[in-house]
C-alpha positions as CSV (number, residue, x, y, z in Angstrom):
1,M,7.4,-30.6,-13.7
2,D,9.2,-27.4,-15.3
3,K,9.9,-24.1,-14.2
4,P,8.3,-21.3,-16.4
5,R,11.9,-19.7,-17.7
6,Y,9.9,-16.0,-17.5
7,I,7.9,-14.1,-15.5
8,N,5.6,-10.9,-16.8
9,V,7.6,-8.1,-15.2
10,G,5.4,-4.4,-15.9
11,G,4.5,-5.8,-19.6
12,W,7.8,-7.2,-20.4
13,L,9.1,-10.7,-20.1
14,L,12.1,-11.1,-17.7
15,D,14.1,-14.3,-18.3
16,L,15.0,-16.7,-15.6
17,S,17.3,-19.1,-17.3
18,V,20.1,-17.5,-16.0
19,P,19.0,-16.8,-12.2
20,K,18.7,-13.4,-11.1
21,V,19.6,-11.1,-8.1
22,M,17.5,-9.3,-5.6
23,G,19.2,-6.7,-3.7
24,I,17.5,-5.7,-0.6
25,I,17.3,-2.1,0.2
26,N,15.6,-1.9,3.8
27,V,14.1,1.7,5.1
28,T,13.9,1.0,8.8
29,P,15.8,1.5,11.5
30,D,16.2,-2.0,12.9
31,S,16.8,-4.6,10.6
32,F,19.3,-7.8,11.7
33,Y,22.1,-6.3,9.5
34,S,23.3,-2.6,9.8
35,G,24.6,-2.2,6.5
36,S,21.2,-2.7,4.9
37,R,19.4,0.4,7.2
38,L,18.6,3.4,5.3
39,N,16.6,6.0,5.9
40,R,17.7,9.7,3.9
41,D,16.9,9.9,0.2
42,D,20.2,10.3,-0.2
43,E,21.6,6.7,1.1
44,I,18.3,5.1,-0.9
45,V,19.4,6.8,-4.1
46,A,23.2,6.0,-3.4
47,A,22.3,2.4,-2.7
48,A,20.2,2.1,-5.5
49,E,22.6,3.3,-8.0
50,Q,25.8,1.0,-6.7
51,M,23.1,-2.0,-6.8
52,I,22.3,-1.0,-10.5
53,K,25.8,-0.4,-11.7
54,D,26.8,-3.9,-10.0
55,G,24.4,-5.5,-11.7
56,V,21.9,-6.1,-9.8
57,D,18.3,-7.4,-11.2
58,I,15.5,-6.6,-9.0
59,I,15.7,-4.3,-6.2
60,D,13.6,-5.3,-2.8
61,I,12.1,-2.4,-0.9
62,G,10.9,-3.3,3.3
63,G,9.9,-0.7,5.9
64,S,9.0,-3.9,8.2
65,S,11.8,-5.3,10.0
66,S,11.3,-9.0,10.2
67,R,14.0,-9.9,12.2
68,P,13.6,-12.6,14.8
69,G,11.7,-10.9,18.1
70,A,10.8,-8.0,16.1
71,S,7.3,-5.5,17.0
72,E,5.1,-5.3,14.1
73,T,5.3,-1.8,12.7
74,P,2.1,0.4,12.6
75,V,1.1,0.2,9.0
76,G,0.9,3.9,8.6
77,E,4.7,3.7,9.6
78,E,5.4,0.9,7.4
79,E,3.2,3.1,4.5
80,K,5.4,6.4,5.4
81,R,8.9,4.3,4.9
82,V,8.3,2.4,1.6
83,L,6.1,4.2,-0.5
84,P,8.5,7.7,-0.7
85,A,11.4,4.7,-1.6
86,V,9.0,3.3,-4.3
87,K,8.3,6.8,-5.7
88,L,12.2,7.9,-5.5
89,I,13.5,4.6,-6.7
90,R,11.2,4.6,-9.9
91,K,12.1,8.3,-10.5
92,E,15.5,8.4,-10.3
93,F,15.9,4.7,-12.0
94,P,12.7,4.5,-14.0
95,N,14.0,1.0,-16.0
96,A,15.2,-0.7,-12.3
97,I,12.6,-3.7,-11.8
98,I,10.7,-2.8,-8.3
99,S,10.0,-5.5,-5.5
100,V,7.6,-4.2,-2.0
101,D,8.6,-6.7,0.9
102,T,5.4,-6.0,2.6
103,C,2.6,-8.0,4.1
104,R,0.1,-5.4,4.3
105,A,-2.5,-5.7,0.9
106,S,-2.8,-1.7,1.2
107,I,0.2,-1.1,0.6
108,A,1.3,-3.9,-2.0
109,E,-1.8,-2.4,-3.7
110,K,-0.7,1.5,-3.4
111,A,3.1,0.4,-4.0
112,V,1.7,-0.9,-7.5
113,V,-0.6,1.0,-8.5
114,E,0.0,4.2,-7.4
115,Y,3.8,4.3,-7.2
116,G,4.8,2.0,-10.0
117,A,6.5,-1.3,-8.0
118,H,6.6,-4.3,-10.2
119,I,6.5,-7.4,-7.7
120,V,5.0,-7.9,-4.0
121,N,7.0,-10.2,-1.8
122,D,5.1,-11.4,0.9
123,I,7.0,-13.0,3.7
124,S,3.7,-13.8,5.3
125,G,2.1,-15.8,2.4
126,G,-0.9,-13.9,2.9
127,E,-1.6,-14.9,6.6
128,A,-0.8,-11.8,7.8
129,D,-3.7,-10.0,5.7
130,A,-6.5,-11.7,4.4
131,E,-7.2,-9.5,1.5
132,M,-3.4,-10.0,0.1
133,F,-4.3,-13.0,-2.5
134,E,-7.3,-10.6,-3.6
135,V,-5.2,-7.6,-4.2
136,I,-2.7,-9.7,-6.0
137,S,-5.2,-10.9,-8.5
138,K,-6.5,-7.7,-8.8
139,I,-3.6,-6.0,-9.3
140,K,-1.8,-8.7,-11.8
141,V,1.9,-9.0,-10.6
142,P,4.1,-11.1,-10.0
143,Y,3.8,-12.4,-6.4
144,I,6.8,-14.4,-4.2
145,L,5.1,-16.4,-1.6
146,M,7.0,-17.4,1.2
147,H,6.6,-19.7,3.5
148,T,7.4,-18.7,7.5
149,Q,6.2,-20.3,11.0
150,G,4.5,-18.1,13.3
151,C,5.2,-13.9,13.1
152,S,8.5,-12.4,13.4
153,K,8.3,-11.9,17.5
154,T,7.5,-15.6,18.5
155,M,8.7,-17.4,15.3
156,Q,12.3,-18.4,17.1
157,N,10.4,-19.8,20.0
158,N,11.2,-23.8,19.3
159,P,10.0,-24.2,15.8
160,V,9.1,-27.6,15.2
161,Y,8.2,-29.7,12.2
162,N,7.4,-33.1,11.2
163,D,9.7,-32.6,8.2
164,V,10.5,-29.6,7.3
165,V,10.8,-29.4,3.3
166,S,7.5,-32.1,3.0
167,D,5.5,-29.6,5.2
168,I,6.7,-26.7,3.7
169,L,5.7,-28.4,0.1
170,K,2.5,-29.6,1.4
171,Y,1.8,-25.6,2.6
172,F,3.0,-24.3,-0.4
173,S,0.9,-27.0,-2.7
174,K,-2.6,-25.3,-0.4
175,K,-1.5,-21.5,-0.8
176,I,-0.2,-22.2,-5.0
177,F,-3.9,-24.0,-5.6
178,K,-5.9,-21.3,-4.0
179,L,-3.7,-18.5,-6.3
180,R,-4.1,-20.2,-9.3
181,S,-7.9,-20.4,-8.6
182,M,-8.1,-16.9,-8.5
183,G,-6.3,-16.0,-11.3
184,V,-2.8,-15.5,-10.4
185,N,-0.3,-16.3,-12.9
186,D,3.1,-15.5,-11.8
187,I,4.5,-17.0,-8.6
188,I,7.5,-17.5,-7.6
189,I,8.2,-19.7,-4.3
190,D,11.0,-18.8,-1.2
191,P,11.0,-21.5,1.6
192,G,11.7,-18.4,3.8
193,F,15.4,-19.4,5.7
194,G,15.4,-18.0,9.2
195,F,12.1,-17.8,9.2
196,G,10.3,-19.8,12.1
197,K,13.5,-22.6,11.3
198,S,16.4,-23.6,13.5
199,V,19.8,-24.0,12.2
200,D,19.3,-27.7,11.4
201,H,16.0,-26.5,9.7
202,N,17.7,-24.7,7.6
203,F,20.8,-26.9,6.4
204,E,17.9,-29.2,5.8
205,L,16.4,-27.1,3.8
206,L,19.6,-26.5,1.5
207,R,20.2,-29.9,1.6
208,K,17.1,-31.0,-0.2
209,L,16.7,-28.0,-2.2
210,E,15.8,-29.3,-5.3
211,D,12.7,-31.3,-4.1
212,F,10.9,-27.8,-4.5
213,A,12.1,-28.1,-7.8
214,I,8.3,-29.9,-7.9
215,A,6.1,-27.0,-7.6
216,G,7.3,-26.4,-11.1
217,L,7.7,-22.6,-10.1
218,P,10.5,-20.2,-9.7
219,L,12.5,-20.6,-6.6
220,L,13.1,-17.5,-4.5
221,V,16.3,-18.0,-1.8
222,G,17.4,-16.0,0.9
223,L,20.6,-16.6,2.9
224,S,22.2,-13.3,2.9
225,R,23.9,-12.7,6.4
226,K,21.6,-14.8,8.2
227,S,21.5,-16.9,11.1
228,V,22.5,-20.2,9.7
229,I,25.6,-18.6,8.5
230,W,26.8,-16.5,12.0
231,K,25.3,-18.9,14.4
232,T,27.4,-21.6,13.3
233,L,30.4,-20.0,12.6
234,N,30.3,-17.3,15.7
235,I,30.1,-14.7,13.7
236,A,28.2,-11.1,13.6
237,P,26.0,-10.5,10.3
238,E,28.7,-7.8,9.7
239,E,30.9,-11.0,9.1
240,A,29.2,-13.2,7.0
241,L,29.3,-12.3,3.8
242,A,32.0,-15.3,2.7
243,G,29.6,-17.5,4.1
244,T,26.5,-16.3,2.5
245,V,28.5,-16.7,-0.9
246,A,29.2,-19.7,0.2
247,L,25.5,-21.0,0.7
248,N,24.1,-18.9,-2.1
249,T,26.6,-21.0,-4.4
250,V,24.6,-23.9,-3.0
251,A,21.3,-22.6,-3.5
252,L,22.2,-21.6,-7.1
253,I,23.4,-25.2,-7.8
254,K,20.9,-26.4,-6.4
255,G,18.2,-24.7,-8.4
256,A,17.4,-20.9,-7.0
257,D,16.4,-18.9,-10.1
258,I,16.7,-15.3,-7.8
259,I,19.1,-14.9,-5.0
260,R,18.2,-11.9,-2.3
261,V,21.1,-10.4,-1.0
262,H,22.3,-7.5,0.7
263,D,25.5,-7.5,-1.4
264,V,24.8,-7.5,-4.9
265,K,28.1,-7.4,-6.6
266,E,29.5,-10.5,-4.6
267,A,25.8,-11.9,-5.6
268,V,26.4,-11.0,-9.2
269,Q,30.1,-12.9,-9.4
270,T,28.6,-15.6,-7.7
271,V,25.6,-16.7,-10.4
272,R,28.0,-16.0,-13.0
273,L,30.8,-18.3,-11.7
274,V,27.7,-20.8,-10.9
275,C,26.5,-20.5,-14.7
276,G,30.3,-21.5,-16.0
277,I,30.1,-24.6,-13.9
278,K,27.0,-25.4,-15.0
279,N,28.2,-24.6,-18.7
280,E,25.2,-21.9,-19.2
281,N,26.8,-19.5,-22.1
282,R,23.8,-17.6,-22.5
283,K,24.4,-13.5,-21.8
284,I,24.5,-12.7,-18.2
285,N,23.6,-9.3,-17.5
């Protein structure tokens, strides 16, 4: 099944014929990678400005840490972190495409309707909030459907699958059917590297990433500085840039349409080189 080449973002079409780079802004005090933690307005603006200079396509703003073992952030606290950040970036950079990284339907709706976000990135796949799919159907924005096994606090406690790729594809098929039946048009799937998966599971997902093309939907991959890299290499997340570039290269070759990263400049360069390998001469922003 051919994947759509475009998604509707704020009334115009985002071309996915060349892979896109999503830059991460975490307005949290406890994200697993210290370099992504931003709290002051000037830090947020400076980070977004640098990402834009480096060629980012989408800026993803999150206010609740999803690192393994993290406790749930109270909804009020997440809202106080995320919504002002969305408003700030929208004001300073009106042409930026903004994704809001949240599992809460109320925050997703406010971020889009009141503050101008364009995409909802839900790492729970609608599991954390029963109202999420209804809200996405109502606000009509692209929805990133991610797979995870368990919640952040427990997801790395011995995750088990019959077959990790097959199990995730079955999960997606049920969710996609439900979203389609509710009138959601723009769905992006994310297999959820590092979310309820062992190192071996993550490598198996990457080896068989082409299998996700059967869903016929754009594919987002988030490998940036994750434990599959630093556990394998016995390094810290702060030292995992080279490993991130290596695995993102593989993911792009195997069909990733969007890579979610902490290091935008290097990711944009990676996309350009992979397009060269594929002999894709279309314009790369």
